[in-house]
C-alpha positions, 0 to 999 in steps of 0.5 A: 454530473462531475465524477469524483475519484481520488488516486493513490499509489502503492509500492510492492518491493520484494526481498531476495526471498520474494517477500514484500515490504509492509509498514505498520501504520501509526498516527494515522486517522485511517487503519492505524496499527494495520500493516500496509504497503508503502503508499501515498496519494497522487497529488493535484498536478501529479501523474502516478509515476511522479507520485510513486517517485516522490512517495518512495523518497518521502516514506522510505528514503529510496530513489525509484526510477520508472525503469525500476517498475516491473509490474503494475495493476489498478484497483477501483476501491469503493470505500464505505464512507470515503470517495472512490479511489483508483489505486495504482500498484507498482512492483519495483525491482531495484532502487537507489539507497537503503530502505528506512522509516522516514516518517516515524510519526506514520510508520512504527515498523517495517516487516517482510511478508510472504505475499501468498500468506499475508498477515491477518493485520494487513489492510483487507483491501490491499490483501485482496488487491495483491491476491487478485494480481497474483491470480493474473488480474490487472484490474479489480474492484474492491470494497474497503471498510475505511472505518475498520478498527483493529480487533485481532490484537485485542482478541489475541490479548484476551486469550 
């Protein structure tokens, strides 16, 4: 039997306060409206380092080098109705350029968040992955409900 796993890379970029950069997703089939780390798929023929460098340029307009990586951890993401993923999270310190929204059709805003107090609207599996890494776990298995829809904003608007 042939195993079928996909892979994605995630960027953890901290500001001077130690907060991490999050994007507000829009125009996407999955987790539209949620806050998420800048990320992207590892394409066929790429390794995670190449994907990280490409995605940093495509999504944020910055140039990242392998030597800018200060931490890495891996998550085996089990999805409700998608194939499993091996997600590689890279913490980056230092890059060339200025962070910008380069794909406004996919990202409506950039925000800074305290990794110890992440916003309610963050994609849950990414929150768990960050929390596990903060505990020192460099590998974890996380379940993701990829069919999840935003309900927090609706609840707030109704109150």
